N, CA, C and O atoms as a Maestro MAE file, in Angstrom:
{
 s_m_m2io_version
 :::
 2.0.0
}

f_m_ct {
 s_m_title
 :::
 protein
 m_atom[284] {
  # First column is atom index #
  i_m_mmod_type
  r_m_x_coord
  r_m_y_coord
  r_m_z_coord
  i_m_residue_number
  s_m_chain_name
  s_m_pdb_residue_name
  s_m_pdb_atom_name
  i_m_atomic_number
  :::
  1 25 -13.132 19.884 47.356 1 A "MET " " N  " 7
  2 3 -13.862 19.940 46.107 1 A "MET " " CA " 6
  3 2 -12.956 20.263 44.931 1 A "MET " " C  " 6
  4 15 -13.159 19.775 43.819 1 A "MET " " O  " 8
  5 25 -11.957 21.090 45.193 2 A "MET " " N  " 7
  6 3 -11.069 21.492 44.112 2 A "MET " " CA " 6
  7 2 -10.296 20.288 43.571 2 A "MET " " C  " 6
  8 15 -10.109 20.161 42.361 2 A "MET " " O  " 8
  9 25 -9.850 19.409 44.464 3 A "CYS " " N  " 7
  10 3 -9.109 18.227 44.025 3 A "CYS " " CA " 6
  11 2 -9.997 17.320 43.185 3 A "CYS " " C  " 6
  12 15 -9.562 16.778 42.169 3 A "CYS " " O  " 8
  13 25 -11.226 17.160 43.611 4 A "LEU " " N  " 7
  14 3 -12.165 16.325 42.871 4 A "LEU " " CA " 6
  15 2 -12.418 16.899 41.478 4 A "LEU " " C  " 6
  16 15 -12.494 16.163 40.494 4 A "LEU " " O  " 8
  17 25 -12.545 18.194 41.412 5 A "ARG " " N  " 7
  18 3 -12.788 18.846 40.122 5 A "ARG " " CA " 6
  19 2 -11.575 18.655 39.198 5 A "ARG " " C  " 6
  20 15 -11.744 18.400 38.006 5 A "ARG " " O  " 8
  21 25 -10.358 18.775 39.741 6 A "LYS " " N  " 7
  22 3 -9.147 18.585 38.936 6 A "LYS " " CA " 6
  23 2 -9.043 17.135 38.464 6 A "LYS " " C  " 6
  24 15 -8.660 16.875 37.324 6 A "LYS " " O  " 8
  25 25 -9.381 16.203 39.339 7 A "ALA " " N  " 7
  26 3 -9.317 14.792 38.966 7 A "ALA " " CA " 6
  27 2 -10.300 14.495 37.839 7 A "ALA " " C  " 6
  28 15 -9.976 13.760 36.906 7 A "ALA " " O  " 8
  29 25 -11.490 15.059 37.924 8 A "THR " " N  " 7
  30 3 -12.489 14.866 36.872 8 A "THR " " CA " 6
  31 2 -12.009 15.480 35.566 8 A "THR " " C  " 6
  32 15 -12.154 14.885 34.498 8 A "THR " " O  " 8
  33 25 -11.442 16.665 35.660 9 A "SER " " N  " 7
  34 3 -10.927 17.342 34.472 9 A "SER " " CA " 6
  35 2 -9.793 16.531 33.848 9 A "SER " " C  " 6
  36 15 -9.716 16.378 32.629 9 A "SER " " O  " 8
  37 25 -8.930 16.027 34.695 10 A "CYS " " N  " 7
  38 3 -7.810 15.208 34.216 10 A "CYS " " CA " 6
  39 2 -8.325 13.939 33.544 10 A "CYS " " C  " 6
  40 15 -7.797 13.518 32.515 10 A "CYS " " O  " 8
  41 25 -9.353 13.333 34.126 11 A "ASN " " N  " 7
  42 3 -9.948 12.129 33.558 11 A "ASN " " CA " 6
  43 2 -10.573 12.425 32.197 11 A "ASN " " C  " 6
  44 15 -10.438 11.634 31.264 11 A "ASN " " O  " 8
  45 25 -11.256 13.563 32.083 12 A "GLN " " N  " 7
  46 3 -11.866 13.939 30.804 12 A "GLN " " CA " 6
  47 2 -10.796 14.205 29.750 12 A "GLN " " C  " 6
  48 15 -10.945 13.807 28.594 12 A "GLN " " O  " 8
  49 25 -9.719 14.876 30.149 13 A "ASN " " N  " 7
  50 3 -8.627 15.132 29.212 13 A "ASN " " CA " 6
  51 2 -8.001 13.827 28.740 13 A "ASN " " C  " 6
  52 15 -7.660 13.677 27.567 13 A "ASN " " O  " 8
  53 25 -7.857 12.894 29.661 14 A "SER " " N  " 7
  54 3 -7.306 11.586 29.310 14 A "SER " " CA " 6
  55 2 -8.223 10.871 28.314 14 A "SER " " C  " 6
  56 15 -7.758 10.259 27.353 14 A "SER " " O  " 8
  57 25 -9.525 10.961 28.561 15 A "HIS " " N  " 7
  58 3 -10.500 10.342 27.665 15 A "HIS " " CA " 6
  59 2 -10.415 10.962 26.268 15 A "HIS " " C  " 6
  60 15 -10.442 10.248 25.266 15 A "HIS " " O  " 8
  61 25 -10.314 12.288 26.206 16 A "LEU " " N  " 7
  62 3 -10.203 12.965 24.908 16 A "LEU " " CA " 6
  63 2 -8.905 12.598 24.199 16 A "LEU " " C  " 6
  64 15 -8.879 12.440 22.979 16 A "LEU " " O  " 8
  65 25 -7.833 12.465 24.966 17 A "LEU " " N  " 7
  66 3 -6.556 12.073 24.385 17 A "LEU " " CA " 6
  67 2 -6.644 10.665 23.805 17 A "LEU " " C  " 6
  68 15 -6.149 10.414 22.707 17 A "LEU " " O  " 8
  69 25 -7.270 9.749 24.538 18 A "ASN " " N  " 7
  70 3 -7.453 8.384 24.037 18 A "ASN " " CA " 6
  71 2 -8.329 8.362 22.792 18 A "ASN " " C  " 6
  72 15 -8.077 7.596 21.862 18 A "ASN " " O  " 8
  73 25 -9.347 9.195 22.777 19 A "LEU " " N  " 7
  74 3 -10.229 9.280 21.617 19 A "LEU " " CA " 6
  75 2 -9.465 9.780 20.392 19 A "LEU " " C  " 6
  76 15 -9.620 9.242 19.295 19 A "LEU " " O  " 8
  77 25 -8.647 10.800 20.581 20 A "ALA " " N  " 7
  78 3 -7.841 11.335 19.476 20 A "ALA " " CA " 6
  79 2 -6.853 10.284 18.985 20 A "ALA " " C  " 6
  80 15 -6.657 10.131 17.779 20 A "ALA " " O  " 8
  81 25 -6.227 9.555 19.918 21 A "TYR " " N  " 7
  82 3 -5.276 8.510 19.541 21 A "TYR " " CA " 6
  83 2 -5.978 7.393 18.779 21 A "TYR " " C  " 6
  84 15 -5.440 6.881 17.798 21 A "TYR " " O  " 8
  85 25 -7.170 7.010 19.218 22 A "SER " " N  " 7
  86 3 -7.925 5.957 18.533 22 A "SER " " CA " 6
  87 2 -8.254 6.371 17.107 22 A "SER " " C  " 6
  88 15 -8.146 5.569 16.179 22 A "SER " " O  " 8
  89 25 -8.651 7.616 16.939 23 A "SER " " N  " 7
  90 3 -8.968 8.130 15.607 23 A "SER " " CA " 6
  91 2 -7.726 8.125 14.729 23 A "SER " " C  " 6
  92 15 -7.787 7.750 13.558 23 A "SER " " O  " 8
  93 25 -6.600 8.540 15.297 24 A "TRP " " N  " 7
  94 3 -5.335 8.551 14.559 24 A "TRP " " CA " 6
  95 2 -4.932 7.136 14.163 24 A "TRP " " C  " 6
  96 15 -4.524 6.899 13.026 24 A "TRP " " O  " 8
  97 25 -5.045 6.197 15.099 25 A "ALA " " N  " 7
  98 3 -4.675 4.813 14.823 25 A "ALA " " CA " 6
  99 2 -5.573 4.213 13.743 25 A "ALA " " C  " 6
  100 15 -5.099 3.466 12.887 25 A "ALA " " O  " 8
  101 25 -6.857 4.532 13.778 26 A "LEU " " N  " 7
  102 3 -7.788 4.035 12.767 26 A "LEU " " CA " 6
  103 2 -7.428 4.592 11.393 26 A "LEU " " C  " 6
  104 15 -7.415 3.850 10.411 26 A "LEU " " O  " 8
  105 25 -7.137 5.881 11.312 27 A "ASN " " N  " 7
  106 3 -6.736 6.485 10.041 27 A "ASN " " CA " 6
  107 2 -5.443 5.883 9.525 27 A "ASN " " C  " 6
  108 15 -5.305 5.630 8.328 27 A "ASN " " O  " 8
  109 25 -4.496 5.652 10.420 28 A "LEU " " N  " 7
  110 3 -3.220 5.069 10.021 28 A "LEU " " CA " 6
  111 2 -3.417 3.661 9.483 28 A "LEU " " C  " 6
  112 15 -2.855 3.310 8.446 28 A "LEU " " O  " 8
  113 25 -4.207 2.854 10.174 29 A "SER " " N  " 7
  114 3 -4.406 1.476 9.724 29 A "SER " " CA " 6
  115 2 -5.151 1.432 8.394 29 A "SER " " C  " 6
  116 15 -4.839 0.591 7.551 29 A "SER " " O  " 8
  117 25 -6.121 2.310 8.186 30 A "SER " " N  " 7
  118 3 -6.831 2.308 6.903 30 A "SER " " CA " 6
  119 2 -5.911 2.780 5.783 30 A "SER " " C  " 6
  120 15 -6.013 2.299 4.655 30 A "SER " " O  " 8
  121 25 -5.014 3.719 6.085 31 A "THR " " N  " 7
  122 3 -4.049 4.177 5.084 31 A "THR " " CA " 6
  123 2 -3.093 3.053 4.716 31 A "THR " " C  " 6
  124 15 -2.785 2.860 3.540 31 A "THR " " O  " 8
  125 25 -2.627 2.316 5.706 32 A "ILE " " N  " 7
  126 3 -1.713 1.200 5.445 32 A "ILE " " CA " 6
  127 2 -2.410 0.144 4.599 32 A "ILE " " C  " 6
  128 15 -1.819 -0.375 3.651 32 A "ILE " " O  " 8
  129 25 -3.654 -0.182 4.926 33 A "LEU " " N  " 7
  130 3 -4.386 -1.173 4.139 33 A "LEU " " CA " 6
  131 2 -4.586 -0.698 2.707 33 A "LEU " " C  " 6
  132 15 -4.460 -1.487 1.771 33 A "LEU " " O  " 8
  133 25 -4.898 0.587 2.528 34 A "ARG " " N  " 7
  134 3 -5.096 1.141 1.190 34 A "ARG " " CA " 6
  135 2 -3.791 1.072 0.402 34 A "ARG " " C  " 6
  136 15 -3.793 0.703 -0.773 34 A "ARG " " O  " 8
  137 25 -2.682 1.424 1.040 35 A "CYS " " N  " 7
  138 3 -1.387 1.387 0.362 35 A "CYS " " CA " 6
  139 2 -1.012 -0.041 -0.011 35 A "CYS " " C  " 6
  140 15 -0.462 -0.281 -1.085 35 A "CYS " " O  " 8
  141 25 -1.307 -0.984 0.872 36 A "CYS " " N  " 7
  142 3 -0.996 -2.387 0.575 36 A "CYS " " CA " 6
  143 2 -1.804 -2.882 -0.614 36 A "CYS " " C  " 6
  144 15 -1.272 -3.582 -1.475 36 A "CYS " " O  " 8
  145 25 -3.074 -2.530 -0.670 37 A "SER " " N  " 7
  146 3 -3.892 -3.004 -1.789 37 A "SER " " CA " 6
  147 2 -3.458 -2.342 -3.089 37 A "SER " " C  " 6
  148 15 -3.439 -2.993 -4.134 37 A "SER " " O  " 8
  149 25 -3.107 -1.052 -3.044 38 A "CYS " " N  " 7
  150 3 -2.609 -0.385 -4.256 38 A "CYS " " CA " 6
  151 2 -1.287 -0.994 -4.686 38 A "CYS " " C  " 6
  152 15 -1.068 -1.237 -5.872 38 A "CYS " " O  " 8
  153 25 -0.409 -1.240 -3.733 39 A "SER " " N  " 7
  154 3 0.889 -1.824 -4.045 39 A "SER " " CA " 6
  155 2 0.714 -3.207 -4.645 39 A "SER " " C  " 6
  156 15 1.420 -3.578 -5.583 39 A "SER " " O  " 8
  157 25 -0.221 -3.966 -4.108 40 A "SER " " N  " 7
  158 3 -0.473 -5.303 -4.619 40 A "SER " " CA " 6
  159 2 -0.949 -5.248 -6.068 40 A "SER " " C  " 6
  160 15 -0.483 -6.015 -6.911 40 A "SER " " O  " 8
  161 25 -1.868 -4.346 -6.350 41 A "ALA " " N  " 7
  162 3 -2.370 -4.202 -7.719 41 A "ALA " " CA " 6
  163 2 -1.264 -3.725 -8.649 41 A "ALA " " C  " 6
  164 15 -1.167 -4.186 -9.786 41 A "ALA " " O  " 8
  165 25 -0.437 -2.810 -8.178 42 A "LEU " " N  " 7
  166 3 0.663 -2.300 -8.993 42 A "LEU " " CA " 6
  167 2 1.688 -3.392 -9.262 42 A "LEU " " C  " 6
  168 15 2.172 -3.526 -10.386 42 A "LEU " " O  " 8
  169 25 2.021 -4.171 -8.239 43 A "LEU " " N  " 7
  170 3 2.977 -5.260 -8.434 43 A "LEU " " CA " 6
  171 2 2.448 -6.299 -9.417 43 A "LEU " " C  " 6
  172 15 3.206 -6.829 -10.230 43 A "LEU " " O  " 8
  173 25 1.162 -6.590 -9.346 44 A "GLU " " N  " 7
  174 3 0.558 -7.541 -10.287 44 A "GLU " " CA " 6
  175 2 0.631 -6.991 -11.711 44 A "GLU " " C  " 6
  176 15 0.930 -7.734 -12.646 44 A "GLU " " O  " 8
  177 25 0.362 -5.702 -11.880 45 A "TYR " " N  " 7
  178 3 0.439 -5.073 -13.200 45 A "TYR " " CA " 6
  179 2 1.871 -5.137 -13.741 45 A "TYR " " C  " 6
  180 15 2.087 -5.456 -14.910 45 A "TYR " " O  " 8
  181 25 2.847 -4.831 -12.876 46 A "ILE " " N  " 7
  182 3 4.249 -4.873 -13.300 46 A "ILE " " CA " 6
  183 2 4.643 -6.296 -13.660 46 A "ILE " " C  " 6
  184 15 5.341 -6.517 -14.650 46 A "ILE " " O  " 8
  185 25 4.202 -7.261 -12.866 47 A "ARG " " N  " 7
  186 3 4.540 -8.662 -13.142 47 A "ARG " " CA " 6
  187 2 3.963 -9.094 -14.483 47 A "ARG " " C  " 6
  188 15 4.662 -9.708 -15.290 47 A "ARG " " O  " 8
  189 25 2.695 -8.777 -14.728 48 A "MET " " N  " 7
  190 3 2.067 -9.152 -15.997 48 A "MET " " CA " 6
  191 2 2.733 -8.424 -17.163 48 A "MET " " C  " 6
  192 15 2.910 -8.994 -18.240 48 A "MET " " O  " 8
  193 25 3.094 -7.191 -16.945 49 A "SER " " N  " 7
  194 3 3.750 -6.402 -17.976 49 A "SER " " CA " 6
  195 2 5.104 -7.006 -18.322 49 A "SER " " C  " 6
  196 15 5.469 -7.097 -19.494 49 A "SER " " O  " 8
  197 25 5.842 -7.416 -17.304 50 A "SER " " N  " 7
  198 3 7.163 -7.983 -17.566 50 A "SER " " CA " 6
  199 2 7.050 -9.345 -18.234 50 A "SER " " C  " 6
  200 15 7.916 -9.717 -19.026 50 A "SER " " O  " 8
  201 25 5.990 -10.099 -17.925 51 A "ILE " " N  " 7
  202 3 5.786 -11.384 -18.607 51 A "ILE " " CA " 6
  203 2 5.554 -11.142 -20.091 51 A "ILE " " C  " 6
  204 15 6.128 -11.833 -20.933 51 A "ILE " " O  " 8
  205 25 4.709 -10.157 -20.415 52 A "LYS " " N  " 7
  206 3 4.449 -9.838 -21.823 52 A "LYS " " CA " 6
  207 2 5.714 -9.364 -22.515 52 A "LYS " " C  " 6
  208 15 5.991 -9.756 -23.649 52 A "LYS " " O  " 8
  209 25 6.484 -8.520 -21.835 53 A "THR " " N  " 7
  210 3 7.720 -7.998 -22.424 53 A "THR " " CA " 6
  211 2 8.699 -9.125 -22.681 53 A "THR " " C  " 6
  212 15 9.302 -9.192 -23.752 53 A "THR " " O  " 8
  213 25 8.865 -10.011 -21.713 54 A "THR " " N  " 7
  214 3 9.779 -11.140 -21.880 54 A "THR " " CA " 6
  215 2 9.316 -12.020 -23.026 54 A "THR " " C  " 6
  216 15 10.129 -12.452 -23.843 54 A "THR " " O  " 8
  217 25 8.024 -12.290 -23.097 55 A "THR " " N  " 7
  218 3 7.482 -13.114 -24.177 55 A "THR " " CA " 6
  219 2 7.689 -12.432 -25.521 55 A "THR " " C  " 6
  220 15 8.103 -13.074 -26.486 55 A "THR " " O  " 8
  221 25 7.406 -11.146 -25.590 56 A "ASN " " N  " 7
  222 3 7.576 -10.422 -26.845 56 A "ASN " " CA " 6
  223 2 9.036 -10.364 -27.260 56 A "ASN " " C  " 6
  224 15 9.345 -10.463 -28.448 56 A "ASN " " O  " 8
  225 25 9.938 -10.205 -26.298 57 A "LEU " " N  " 7
  226 3 11.358 -10.167 -26.629 57 A "LEU " " CA " 6
  227 2 11.830 -11.513 -27.144 57 A "LEU " " C  " 6
  228 15 12.599 -11.567 -28.104 57 A "LEU " " O  " 8
  229 25 11.385 -12.606 -26.526 58 A "SER " " N  " 7
  230 3 11.823 -13.907 -27.008 58 A "SER " " CA " 6
  231 2 11.233 -14.198 -28.379 58 A "SER " " C  " 6
  232 15 11.914 -14.773 -29.228 58 A "SER " " O  " 8
  233 25 9.985 -13.815 -28.616 59 A "ASN " " N  " 7
  234 3 9.399 -13.994 -29.950 59 A "ASN " " CA " 6
  235 2 10.148 -13.158 -30.973 59 A "ASN " " C  " 6
  236 15 10.398 -13.609 -32.090 59 A "ASN " " O  " 8
  237 25 10.495 -11.967 -30.598 60 A "SER " " N  " 7
  238 3 11.228 -11.079 -31.488 60 A "SER " " CA " 6
  239 2 12.595 -11.666 -31.817 60 A "SER " " C  " 6
  240 15 13.028 -11.619 -32.968 60 A "SER " " O  " 8
  241 25 13.272 -12.213 -30.822 61 A "SER " " N  " 7
  242 3 14.586 -12.828 -31.044 61 A "SER " " CA " 6
  243 2 14.471 -14.033 -31.961 61 A "SER " " C  " 6
  244 15 15.295 -14.222 -32.857 61 A "SER " " O  " 8
  245 25 13.448 -14.848 -31.737 62 A "ILE " " N  " 7
  246 3 13.239 -16.028 -32.583 62 A "ILE " " CA " 6
  247 2 12.952 -15.599 -34.016 62 A "ILE " " C  " 6
  248 15 13.481 -16.185 -34.961 62 A "ILE " " O  " 8
  249 25 12.117 -14.582 -34.179 63 A "ASN " " N  " 7
  250 3 11.811 -14.080 -35.523 63 A "ASN " " CA " 6
  251 2 13.058 -13.540 -36.207 63 A "ASN " " C  " 6
  252 15 13.261 -13.768 -37.400 63 A "ASN " " O  " 8
  253 25 13.890 -12.829 -35.465 64 A "THR " " N  " 7
  254 3 15.121 -12.284 -36.035 64 A "THR " " CA " 6
  255 2 16.047 -13.411 -36.467 64 A "THR " " C  " 6
  256 15 16.618 -13.367 -37.557 64 A "THR " " O  " 8
  257 25 16.196 -14.418 -35.617 65 A "LEU " " N  " 7
  258 3 17.042 -15.559 -35.980 65 A "LEU " " CA " 6
  259 2 16.489 -16.276 -37.207 65 A "LEU " " C  " 6
  260 15 17.253 -16.665 -38.091 65 A "LEU " " O  " 8
  261 25 15.192 -16.451 -37.270 66 A "PHE " " N  " 7
  262 3 14.561 -17.118 -38.402 66 A "PHE " " CA " 6
  263 2 14.823 -16.340 -39.695 66 A "PHE " " C  " 6
  264 15 15.138 -16.931 -40.728 66 A "PHE " " O  " 8
  265 25 14.692 -15.032 -39.631 67 A "ILE " " N  " 7
  266 3 14.931 -14.197 -40.815 67 A "ILE " " CA " 6
  267 2 16.391 -14.288 -41.240 67 A "ILE " " C  " 6
  268 15 16.678 -14.351 -42.435 67 A "ILE " " O  " 8
  269 25 17.317 -14.297 -40.290 68 A "LYS " " N  " 7
  270 3 18.745 -14.403 -40.624 68 A "LYS " " CA " 6
  271 2 19.039 -15.725 -41.320 68 A "LYS " " C  " 6
  272 15 19.800 -15.769 -42.286 68 A "LYS " " O  " 8
  273 25 18.437 -16.797 -40.828 69 A "PHE " " N  " 7
  274 3 18.692 -18.109 -41.423 69 A "PHE " " CA " 6
  275 2 18.026 -18.263 -42.779 69 A "PHE " " C  " 6
  276 15 18.492 -19.039 -43.613 69 A "PHE " " O  " 8
  277 25 16.952 -17.541 -43.007 70 A "MET " " N  " 7
  278 3 16.231 -17.664 -44.278 70 A "MET " " CA " 6
  279 2 16.921 -16.889 -45.401 70 A "MET " " C  " 6
  280 15 16.617 -17.123 -46.571 70 A "MET " " O  " 8
  281 25 17.827 -15.987 -45.086 71 A "LYS " " N  " 7
  282 3 18.490 -15.191 -46.126 71 A "LYS " " CA " 6
  283 2 19.453 -15.990 -46.926 71 A "LYS " " C  " 6
  284 15 20.088 -15.460 -47.838 71 A "LYS " " O  " 8
  :::
 }
 m_bond[283] {
  # First column is bond index #
  i_m_from
  i_m_to
  i_m_order
  :::
  1 1 2 1
  2 2 3 1
  3 3 4 2
  4 3 5 1
  5 5 6 1
  6 6 7 1
  7 7 8 2
  8 7 9 1
  9 9 10 1
  10 10 11 1
  11 11 12 2
  12 11 13 1
  13 13 14 1
  14 14 15 1
  15 15 16 2
  16 15 17 1
  17 17 18 1
  18 18 19 1
  19 19 20 2
  20 19 21 1
  21 21 22 1
  22 22 23 1
  23 23 24 2
  24 23 25 1
  25 25 26 1
  26 26 27 1
  27 27 28 2
  28 27 29 1
  29 29 30 1
  30 30 31 1
  31 31 32 2
  32 31 33 1
  33 33 34 1
  34 34 35 1
  35 35 36 2
  36 35 37 1
  37 37 38 1
  38 38 39 1
  39 39 40 2
  40 39 41 1
  41 41 42 1
  42 42 43 1
  43 43 44 2
  44 43 45 1
  45 45 46 1
  46 46 47 1
  47 47 48 2
  48 47 49 1
  49 49 50 1
  50 50 51 1
  51 51 52 2
  52 51 53 1
  53 53 54 1
  54 54 55 1
  55 55 56 2
  56 55 57 1
  57 57 58 1
  58 58 59 1
  59 59 60 2
  60 59 61 1
  61 61 62 1
  62 62 63 1
  63 63 64 2
  64 63 65 1
  65 65 66 1
  66 66 67 1
  67 67 68 2
  68 67 69 1
  69 69 70 1
  70 70 71 1
  71 71 72 2
  72 71 73 1
  73 73 74 1
  74 74 75 1
  75 75 76 2
  76 75 77 1
  77 77 78 1
  78 78 79 1
  79 79 80 2
  80 79 81 1
  81 81 82 1
  82 82 83 1
  83 83 84 2
  84 83 85 1
  85 85 86 1
  86 86 87 1
  87 87 88 2
  88 87 89 1
  89 89 90 1
  90 90 91 1
  91 91 92 2
  92 91 93 1
  93 93 94 1
  94 94 95 1
  95 95 96 2
  96 95 97 1
  97 97 98 1
  98 98 99 1
  99 99 100 2
  100 99 101 1
  101 101 102 1
  102 102 103 1
  103 103 104 2
  104 103 105 1
  105 105 106 1
  106 106 107 1
  107 107 108 2
  108 107 109 1
  109 109 110 1
  110 110 111 1
  111 111 112 2
  112 111 113 1
  113 113 114 1
  114 114 115 1
  115 115 116 2
  116 115 117 1
  117 117 118 1
  118 118 119 1
  119 119 120 2
  120 119 121 1
  121 121 122 1
  122 122 123 1
  123 123 124 2
  124 123 125 1
  125 125 126 1
  126 126 127 1
  127 127 128 2
  128 127 129 1
  129 129 130 1
  130 130 131 1
  131 131 132 2
  132 131 133 1
  133 133 134 1
  134 134 135 1
  135 135 136 2
  136 135 137 1
  137 137 138 1
  138 138 139 1
  139 139 140 2
  140 139 141 1
  141 141 142 1
  142 142 143 1
  143 143 144 2
  144 143 145 1
  145 145 146 1
  146 146 147 1
  147 147 148 2
  148 147 149 1
  149 149 150 1
  150 150 151 1
  151 151 152 2
  152 151 153 1
  153 153 154 1
  154 154 155 1
  155 155 156 2
  156 155 157 1
  157 157 158 1
  158 158 159 1
  159 159 160 2
  160 159 161 1
  161 161 162 1
  162 162 163 1
  163 163 164 2
  164 163 165 1
  165 165 166 1
  166 166 167 1
  167 167 168 2
  168 167 169 1
  169 169 170 1
  170 170 171 1
  171 171 172 2
  172 171 173 1
  173 173 174 1
  174 174 175 1
  175 175 176 2
  176 175 177 1
  177 177 178 1
  178 178 179 1
  179 179 180 2
  180 179 181 1
  181 181 182 1
  182 182 183 1
  183 183 184 2
  184 183 185 1
  185 185 186 1
  186 186 187 1
  187 187 188 2
  188 187 189 1
  189 189 190 1
  190 190 191 1
  191 191 192 2
  192 191 193 1
  193 193 194 1
  194 194 195 1
  195 195 196 2
  196 195 197 1
  197 197 198 1
  198 198 199 1
  199 199 200 2
  200 199 201 1
  201 201 202 1
  202 202 203 1
  203 203 204 2
  204 203 205 1
  205 205 206 1
  206 206 207 1
  207 207 208 2
  208 207 209 1
  209 209 210 1
  210 210 211 1
  211 211 212 2
  212 211 213 1
  213 213 214 1
  214 214 215 1
  215 215 216 2
  216 215 217 1
  217 217 218 1
  218 218 219 1
  219 219 220 2
  220 219 221 1
  221 221 222 1
  222 222 223 1
  223 223 224 2
  224 223 225 1
  225 225 226 1
  226 226 227 1
  227 227 228 2
  228 227 229 1
  229 229 230 1
  230 230 231 1
  231 231 232 2
  232 231 233 1
  233 233 234 1
  234 234 235 1
  235 235 236 2
  236 235 237 1
  237 237 238 1
  238 238 239 1
  239 239 240 2
  240 239 241 1
  241 241 242 1
  242 242 243 1
  243 243 244 2
  244 243 245 1
  245 245 246 1
  246 246 247 1
  247 247 248 2
  248 247 249 1
  249 249 250 1
  250 250 251 1
  251 251 252 2
  252 251 253 1
  253 253 254 1
  254 254 255 1
  255 255 256 2
  256 255 257 1
  257 257 258 1
  258 258 259 1
  259 259 260 2
  260 259 261 1
  261 261 262 1
  262 262 263 1
  263 263 264 2
  264 263 265 1
  265 265 266 1
  266 266 267 1
  267 267 268 2
  268 267 269 1
  269 269 270 1
  270 270 271 1
  271 271 272 2
  272 271 273 1
  273 273 274 1
  274 274 275 1
  275 275 276 2
  276 275 277 1
  277 277 278 1
  278 278 279 1
  279 279 280 2
  280 279 281 1
  281 281 282 1
  282 282 283 1
  283 283 284 2
  :::
 }
}
């Protein structure tokens, strides 16, 4: 009987360990997905920001050249 009781206890411990691992894996995967979506939004913001900056810099350069030639 003692061996059977230990085997059952070991099986329950294994089940609890698997449950804890599943919970950990689920939390990890949701964190990774959240980070990916935030990173994606941040990269899009940076890309749009750099497009505006590049456009503004080229307009500024053209305006400066135009003013120099008009003097």
